[in-house]
C-alpha positions in Angstrom: 72.3 -6.3 83.9 70.1 -4.1 81.8 66.4 -4.7 82.0 66.1 -3.8 78.3 66.7 -6.8 76.2 68.3 -5.6 72.9 69.2 -7.9 70.0 72.2 -5.7 69.3 74.8 -5.7 72.1 76.2 -2.4 70.8 72.9 -0.6 71.2 72.5 -2.2 74.6 75.9 -1.0 75.6 75.2 2.5 74.5 71.9 2.4 76.5 73.6 1.1 79.6 76.4 3.7 79.4 73.8 6.5 79.2 72.2 5.1 82.4 75.6 4.8 84.1 75.1 1.1 84.5 78.9 0.6 84.1 79.1 -3.2 84.4 76.3 -3.8 81.9 77.9 -1.3 79.5 81.3 -2.9 79.8 79.9 -6.4 79.1 77.8 -5.3 76.2 80.5 -3.2 74.6 82.9 -6.1 75.0 80.4 -8.4 73.3 80.0 -6.0 70.4 83.7 -5.4 70.0 84.8 -7.4 67.0 87.5 -4.9 66.0 85.3 -3.1 63.5 81.9 -2.1 64.9 82.9 0.2 67.8 83.2 3.8 66.8 85.7 6.2 68.5 83.0 7.3 70.8 82.0 3.7 71.6 85.6 2.9 72.4 85.8 5.9 74.7 82.6 4.8 76.4 84.0 1.2 76.8 87.2 2.8 78.4 85.2 4.8 80.9 82.9 1.8 81.8 86.0 -0.4 82.4 87.5 2.4 84.6 84.4 2.6 86.8 84.4 -1.1 87.5 88.1 -1.2 88.4 89.4 -2.8 85.2 92.3 -0.3 84.8 94.3 -2.2 82.2 91.3 -2.7 79.9 90.4 1.0 80.4 93.8 2.2 79.2 93.7 -0.2 76.2 90.3 1.1 75.2 91.3 4.7 75.6 94.4 4.1 73.4 92.2 2.6 70.7 89.7 5.5 71.0 92.6 7.9 70.6 93.7 6.2 67.4 90.1 6.2 66.1 89.6 9.9 66.8 92.9 10.7 65.0 91.8 8.6 62.0 88.4 10.4 62.0 90.2 13.8 62.0 88.7 14.8 65.3 91.8 16.4 66.8 90.1 18.0 69.7 88.6 14.8 71.0 91.8 12.9 70.3 93.7 15.5 72.4 91.1 15.1 75.2 91.7 11.3 75.2 95.5 11.9 75.2 95.1 14.1 78.3 93.0 11.4 79.9 95.7 8.8 79.2 98.3 11.3 80.7 96.2 11.3 83.9 96.0 7.5 84.0 99.7 6.9 83.4 100.5 9.4 86.2 98.3 7.3 88.5 100.2 4.2 87.3 103.5 5.8 88.3 104.7 6.1 84.7 105.5 9.8 84.4 107.6 9.4 81.2 104.7 7.8 79.4 102.3 10.4 80.8 104.6 13.2 79.4 104.5 11.6 76.0 100.7 11.8 76.0 100.8 15.4 77.0 103.1 16.2 74.1 100.7 14.4 71.7 97.8 16.6 73.0 99.9 19.7 72.5 100.8 18.8 69.0 97.2 17.9 68.1 95.8 21.2 69.4 98.5 23.5 67.9 96.7 25.8 65.5 93.3 24.4 66.2 90.3 26.6 67.1 89.5 26.9 70.8 87.8 23.9 72.4 87.3 22.2 75.8 90.4 20.2 75.1 92.4 23.5 75.2 91.0 24.1 78.6 92.1 20.7 79.9 95.5 21.2 78.3 95.9 24.5 80.2 95.0 22.5 83.4 97.6 19.9 82.6 100.2 22.7 82.2 99.1 24.2 85.5 99.5 20.9 87.3 103.1 20.6 86.0 103.9 24.1 87.2 102.2 23.3 90.5 104.3 20.2 90.9 107.5 22.3 90.6 106.2 24.7 93.2 105.6 27.5 90.7 102.3 28.6 92.1 102.0 31.9 90.2 102.8 30.1 87.0 100.2 27.4 87.8 97.6 30.0 88.5 98.1 31.7 85.2 97.4 28.3 83.4 94.3 27.7 85.6 93.1 31.3 84.9 93.5 30.4 81.1 91.4 27.3 81.7 88.7 29.3 83.5 88.6 31.8 80.6 88.2 29.0 78.0 85.5 27.3 80.1 83.5 30.6 80.4 83.0 30.6 76.6 81.8 27.0 76.4 78.8 25.0 77.6 81.0 22.6 79.5 80.2 22.4 83.2 82.9 19.7 83.9 85.6 21.9 82.5 84.4 24.8 84.6 84.5 22.6 87.7 88.0 21.3 87.0 89.3 24.8 86.3 87.8 26.1 89.5 89.1 23.1 91.6 92.6 23.4 90.4 92.6 27.2 90.8 91.3 26.8 94.4 94.1 24.3 95.1 96.7 26.8 94.0 95.1 29.6 95.9 95.1 27.5 99.1 98.8 26.7 98.7 99.4 30.4 98.3 97.8 31.1 101.7 94.5 32.4 100.3 92.4 29.9 102.0 89.1 31.8 102.3 89.2 32.7 98.6 90.0 29.0 97.8 87.1 27.7 99.8 84.6 30.0 98.1 85.6 28.4 94.8 85.8 24.8 96.1 82.5 24.8 98.0 80.7 26.2 94.9 82.1 23.4 92.8 81.2 20.9 95.5 77.6 22.2 95.6 77.3 21.6 91.9 78.5 18.1 92.3 76.0 17.4 95.1 73.3 18.9 92.9 74.0 16.3 90.1 75.1 19.0 87.6 78.4 17.3 86.7 79.5 14.1 84.9 80.2 11.0 87.0 84.0 11.2 87.0 84.0 14.9 87.7 81.5 14.4 90.6 83.6 11.8 92.2 86.8 13.7 91.7 85.2 16.8 93.2 84.5 14.9 96.4 88.0 13.5 96.6 89.6 16.9 95.8 87.5 18.6 98.5 88.6 16.1 101.1 92.2 16.3 99.9 92.0 20.1 100.3 90.7 19.7 103.8 93.5 17.3 104.6 96.2 19.5 103.2 95.0 22.6 105.0 94.4 20.6 108.2 90.7 21.6 108.1 89.5 18.4 109.6 86.1 19.5 110.7 85.1 20.4 107.2 86.8 17.3 105.9 84.7 15.1 108.1 81.5 16.6 106.7 82.6 16.0 103.1 83.7 12.5 103.9 80.1 11.5 104.7 78.8 13.1 101.5 81.4 11.2 99.4 80.5 8.0 101.2 76.8 8.4 100.4 77.6 9.2 96.8 79.9 6.2 96.3 77.4 3.8 97.8 74.8 4.8 95.3 77.1 4.1 92.3 77.6 0.8 90.5 81.4 1.1 90.7 84.6 -0.5 92.0 88.1 0.8 92.4 87.2 4.5 92.6 85.6 4.4 96.1 89.1 3.4 97.4 90.3 6.9 96.6 87.8 8.5 98.8 88.2 5.8 101.5 91.8 6.9 102.0 90.7 10.4 102.9 87.7 9.2 105.0 90.0 6.9 107.0 92.3 9.8 107.9 89.4 11.8 109.2 88.1 8.8 111.1 91.5 8.2 112.6 91.6 11.8 113.8 88.3 11.4 115.6 89.5 8.2 117.3 87.5 5.7 115.3 90.6 3.5 114.7 88.9 0.2 114.1 86.6 1.6 111.5 89.4 3.6 109.9 91.6 0.5 109.7 88.8 -1.5 108.0 88.1 1.4 105.6 91.8 1.8 104.6 92.3 -1.9 104.3 89.5 -2.1 101.8 91.1 0.9 100.0 94.5 -0.9 99.6 92.7 -3.9 98.1 90.7 -1.7 95.7 93.6 0.5 94.6 96.8 -1.6 94.2 96.0 -2.6 90.7 93.8 0.3 89.9 95.6 3.4 91.0 99.0 2.6 92.5 99.8 6.3 93.2 96.7 6.5 95.5 97.4 3.0 96.9 100.6 4.4 98.3 98.6 6.9 100.3 96.3 4.1 101.5 99.3 2.1 102.8 100.6 5.2 104.4 97.4 5.7 106.3 97.4 2.1 107.3 100.9 2.5 108.7 99.8 5.5 110.8 96.9 3.5 112.3 99.1 0.5 113.1 101.8 2.8 114.6 99.2 4.3 117.1 98.0 0.9 118.3 101.6 -0.3 118.8 101.9 -2.9 116.0 105.3 -1.6 115.0 106.2 -4.5 112.6 102.9 -4.2 110.7 103.4 -0.4 110.6 106.9 -0.8 109.2 105.5 -3.2 106.5 102.8 -0.7 105.6 105.2 2.2 105.3 107.5 0.2 103.2 104.7 -0.6 100.8 103.7 3.0 100.7 107.2 4.0 99.8 107.4 1.4 97.0 104.3 3.1 95.6 105.7 6.6 95.7 104.4 7.8 99.1 107.1 8.7 101.6 104.9 7.7 104.6 105.9 10.7 106.6 105.9 11.6 109.4 104.9 8.1 110.4 108.2 6.5 109.2 110.3 8.9 111.2 108.1 8.4 114.3 108.4 4.7 113.9 112.2 4.9 113.9 112.0 7.0 117.1 109.6 4.4 118.7 112.2 1.7 117.8 114.9 3.6 119.7 116.7 5.2 116.7 116.4 8.9 117.3 119.3 9.8 114.9 117.8 7.8 112.1 114.4 9.4 112.9 116.0 12.9 112.7 117.6 12.1 109.3 114.3 10.6 108.0 112.2 13.6 108.9 114.9 16.0 107.6 114.9 14.3 104.2 111.1 14.5 104.1 111.2 18.3 104.8 113.8 18.7 102.1 111.5 17.0 99.6 108.7 19.4 100.6 110.9 22.5 100.5 108.2 24.8 98.9 105.0 23.1 100.1 104.2 25.0 103.3 101.1 22.8 104.2 103.1 19.6 103.7 105.8 21.0 106.0 103.2 21.8 108.6 102.4 18.1 108.8 106.1 17.2 109.3 107.5 19.9 111.6 105.7 18.8 114.8 107.4 15.4 114.4 110.7 17.1 113.9 110.3 19.0 117.1 109.4 15.9 119.1 112.4 14.0 117.6 114.7 16.9 118.4 113.5 16.8 122.0 114.3 13.1 122.2 117.8 13.9 121.0 118.3 17.0 123.1 118.6 19.2 120.0 117.0 22.4 121.1 118.1 24.4 118.1 116.3 22.1 115.7 113.2 22.1 117.9 113.3 25.9 118.0 113.6 26.2 114.2 110.7 23.9 113.7 108.6 25.9 116.2 109.5 29.2 114.5 108.5 27.9 111.0 105.2 26.5 112.3 104.3 29.8 113.9 104.8 31.5 110.5 102.7 28.8 108.7 100.0 29.2 111.4 99.9 32.9 110.9 99.5 32.4 107.1 96.9 29.6 107.1 95.4 29.7 110.5 93.4 26.4 110.7 92.9 25.0 114.1 95.1 21.9 113.6 98.0 24.0 112.3 97.7 26.4 115.2 97.6 23.4 117.5 100.8 22.0 115.9 102.5 25.4 116.3 101.5 25.7 119.9 102.8 22.1 120.6 106.2 22.8 119.0 106.6 26.0 120.9 105.8 24.2 124.1 108.4 21.5 123.3 111.1 24.2 122.8 110.1 26.0 126.0 110.1 22.7 128.0 113.7 22.0 126.7 114.7 25.4 128.0 113.1 24.7 131.4 110.6 27.5 130.8 107.9 25.5 132.5 105.2 28.2 132.6 105.5 29.0 128.9 105.5 25.3 128.0 102.4 24.5 130.1 100.5 27.4 128.5 101.4 26.2 125.0 100.4 22.6 125.7 97.1 23.8 127.1 96.5 25.9 124.0 97.3 23.0 121.7 95.0 20.7 123.7 92.1 23.1 123.5 92.5 23.4 119.8 92.6 19.6 119.3 89.5 19.2 121.4 87.7 21.8 119.3 88.1 19.7 116.2 87.3 16.4 118.1 90.8 14.9 117.9 91.0 12.9 121.2 94.4 11.2 120.6 96.2 14.4 119.7 94.6 16.1 122.7 95.7 13.3 125.0 99.3 13.7 123.7 99.2 17.4 124.7 97.9 16.3 128.1 100.9 14.0 128.6 103.2 16.9 127.6 101.5 19.1 130.1 101.8 16.5 132.8 105.5 16.1 132.1 105.9 19.9 132.3 104.2 20.1 135.6 106.3 17.2 137.0 109.5 19.0 135.9 108.2 22.2 137.6 107.7 20.2 140.8 103.9 20.1 140.8 103.6 16.3 141.1 99.9 16.1 142.1 98.8 18.2 139.1 101.0 16.1 136.8 99.3 12.9 138.1 95.9 14.3 137.4 96.9 15.1 133.8 98.6 11.8 133.2 95.6 9.9 134.6 93.3 11.7 132.2 95.5 11.0 129.2 95.8 7.4 130.3 92.0 6.9 130.1 91.9 8.2 126.6 94.8 6.0 125.4 93.1 3.0 127.0 89.8 3.7 125.3 91.5 4.3 121.9 93.7 1.2 122.1 96.9 3.3 121.9 99.1 0.8 123.6 102.5 2.5 123.4 101.2 5.8 124.7 99.3 3.9 127.5 102.5 2.3 128.5 104.3 5.6 128.5 101.7 7.2 130.6 101.9 4.4 133.1 105.7 4.7 133.3 105.4 8.4 133.9 102.8 7.9 136.6 105.0 5.2 138.2 108.0 7.6 138.3 105.8 10.1 140.1 104.7 7.6 142.7 108.1 7.6 144.3 108.4 9.9 147.3 109.2 13.4 146.4 112.2 13.1 148.8 113.9 9.8 149.3 117.4 8.4 150.1 118.7 6.2 147.3 122.0 4.5 146.5 123.3 5.3 143.1 126.6 5.5 141.2 127.0 9.0 140.0 128.9 10.1 136.8 130.2 13.5 135.8 131.6 14.1 132.4 133.3 17.2 130.9 135.0 18.1 127.6 138.6 19.1 128.4 139.7 22.5 127.0 136.4 23.4 125.6 137.0 27.1 125.6 140.2 26.8 123.6 138.5 24.4 121.3 135.7 26.9 120.5 138.3 29.5 119.7 140.2 27.1 117.5 137.4 25.7 115.4 134.7 28.5 115.5 131.2 28.6 116.8 129.5 26.7 114.0 131.9 23.8 114.0 131.8 23.7 117.8 128.0 23.5 117.7 128.2 20.5 115.3 130.8 18.9 117.4 128.9 19.4 120.6 125.7 18.0 119.0 127.6 14.8 118.0 129.1 14.5 121.5 125.7 14.8 123.2 124.2 12.2 120.9 127.1 9.8 121.5 126.9 10.1 125.3 123.2 9.9 125.4 123.3 6.7 123.4 125.8 5.2 125.9 123.6 6.3 128.8 120.6 4.6 127.3 122.4 1.4 126.6 123.6 1.1 130.2 120.6 2.1 132.2 121.9 5.5 132.9 119.6 8.3 134.0 120.5 11.8 132.6 120.1 14.1 135.6 121.5 17.3 134.2 123.2 18.4 130.9 125.4 21.3 131.6 126.8 22.8 128.4 129.6 20.4 127.5 129.1 17.8 130.3 126.6 15.4 131.8 125.5 14.5 135.3 124.1 10.9 135.3 123.0 8.3 137.8 123.2 4.5 137.5 121.6 1.7 139.5 125.0 0.2 140.3 128.8 0.6 139.8 129.0 -2.1 137.1 126.6 -0.2 134.8 128.4 3.1 135.4 131.8 1.6 134.6 130.4 0.0 131.5 129.0 3.3 130.3 132.1 5.3 131.1 134.3 2.8 129.2 131.9 2.8 126.3 132.0 6.6 126.1 135.8 6.6 126.0 135.9 3.8 123.4 133.4 5.6 121.2 135.5 8.8 121.3 138.7 6.9 120.6 137.1 5.1 117.6 135.8 8.3 116.2 139.2 9.9 116.6 140.8 6.9 114.8 138.3 6.8 112.0 137.7 10.6 111.5 140.9 12.2 112.8 139.3 14.1 115.6 137.0 13.8 118.6 136.8 15.8 121.8 138.8 14.7 124.9 136.5 13.9 127.8 137.2 13.3 131.4 134.9 11.2 133.6 134.5 10.8 137.3 132.5 8.0 139.1 131.5 7.6 142.7 128.8 5.4 144.4 127.0 6.9 147.4 123.6 7.3 149.1 122.0 10.6 148.1 118.7 12.4 148.5 116.4 12.2 145.5 114.2 15.3 145.0 112.0 14.8 142.0 114.4 14.2 139.1 117.4 15.5 140.9 119.9 14.2 143.5 121.5 16.0 146.4 124.1 15.2 149.0 127.8 14.9 149.8 128.2 11.9 147.6 127.0 13.9 144.5 129.5 16.6 145.3 132.3 14.1 145.8 131.6 12.5 142.4 131.7 16.0 140.8 135.1 16.7 142.4 136.5 13.4 141.2 135.3 14.2 137.7 137.1 17.6 137.8 140.3 15.9 139.0 140.3 13.4 136.1 142.8 13.8 133.2 141.9 14.1 129.5 140.6 10.8 128.3 140.6 9.3 131.8 137.9 7.6 133.9 138.7 8.3 137.5 136.7 6.4 140.2 136.7 6.4 144.0 138.4 3.2 145.2 135.5 2.3 147.5 133.2 2.3 144.4 135.1 -0.7 142.9 136.0 -2.5 146.1 135.3 -6.2 145.5 135.0 -5.6 141.8 137.5 -7.0 139.3 137.4 -3.9 137.1 140.9 -3.4 135.5 142.8 -0.3 136.6 145.9 1.5 135.6 148.4 2.0 138.4 147.8 1.9 142.2 145.1 3.8 144.1 146.2 7.2 145.3 144.9 9.6 148.0 143.8 13.0 146.9 142.5 16.0 148.8 139.3 17.4 147.4 137.8 20.8 148.1 135.0 20.7 150.7 136.1 17.3 152.1 138.2 17.1 155.3 139.6 13.6 154.7 141.6 12.5 151.7 139.8 10.3 149.1 141.4 7.2 147.5 140.9 7.2 143.7 142.0 5.0 140.9 142.0 5.3 137.1 140.1 2.6 135.2 141.8 0.8 132.3 138.7 1.4 130.1 140.3 -0.2 127.0 140.2 -3.5 128.8 136.5 -3.3 129.7 134.1 -4.8 127.2 
């Protein structure tokens, strides 16, 4: 409430507006608004006051009235400026068609008019449209035009907006250093109080957004504190939520998850009715935080709300699908997100690491390798620490999938070092887990334990429950003796006639078919407690805790292939051999005569057949076709009794 008591609420409103006492100004202008007293400028001031206190609908209504009043007064330049403001507001309301209509009104009003600040803002609007289409050179030409107009006017806000937008386009073009010279100059003018209130707040938000897009998190954390201090000094509502979203992301990165969650929760409350487009980003960030702490249902709800408000919620949505055991859906989700960001290299840099991890979960080395290659190119172009860390990680994933343990370990160490440099403990701990997995795969169990124990402590401190459980599981698997005798039922699978099939359908079609085959078999293994020991081209070597699980898995594989053959006209023919025996476990592998016997039985099976040693199903009521028969197998002196399972009868 203003300390100056004025008899006339209109004069009191004007006074409060000049002092940026937005609530007082809104109240006084509203009292004075009898439909006749407020001038076009007063209506514009009412609209701005309403905006600052979070009354978005009232703000738009007042702006529309101000527009009509300026038109009636013959002030085309100011009417066009208000039209462009309404364009911005309707874009934030997720109403692009209405926004386009206001852009057209501004164009019509300014056609043939002498140069003015409104022409500069119109050039910026045209640049934003070109930028949204990925036409960066075209966007820069419009922003250059705005800079030229601003240079001939005494309008610091227009100069700031022109420079900000130009800096954004330069950054997306890979000219980061040039971009930051412009952006930090504008930011300094905002800190110095040289700009209008809306431009000042927008500068802070745009600087943080630029930090986020270019993955310059250290710089972003610095500006997040500046924006927080500025917002806390203002008598405003709604607008702080915009900056909270960016601050929460930087807080999440540094491991302050509780504080980030509180900040982004407030942002969702402030933004849903005020700026839905930004509210979508707030729900996205909320989902990312919930995903990390293991509240998967709440994360799914947040990502769904983000999507309803126009934010795709990626890569979190895809990572959530993977966490829920749906790697194929996760792969499709991240692929669609990458398609949507086809020209935006920085957006793709945020998505590609997730694609590499999902590809690893699916055994899709080609996709992982493609993601790693693209990330290396982006890292060379932009070079921020986070993007270089993401590139090193994806390269490590691909090397690990190729059993290049030395290369993988080097890349994971490189990624961890970079994440530590920007104080990102969670991401660094993930690289530590990857390094531990690599060392375990290379046989260095003690080194792997040390790395996993280190990562475990970080996850425990952060409250990252899913990652803590995973680290515990990996450590548990390493506690088993390096060499131990275990009883398992072994399975060998093989595509029959694969060489002829490649010749018949071609390399590309064969690759697609093999990918589908691998997915289908891995799903069956996962559903039946199967452990993938080796994947050899077009076949699998797997181990099961007992014969019943192995029989169920083998039957499921053949049924799945038969169903696909029936529904789609084709599926590869697979033979499967099973044998239960004691074998020596060495790390993640098995050795012994029983393993070799299972492999020989697999090679003896016919197309579409599940052949099992008779001793494996002794005492079991598994349905079979025909009587057991004795066969001689290479390397075994005594004949072995085998029988074919009637897998169609096994549920």
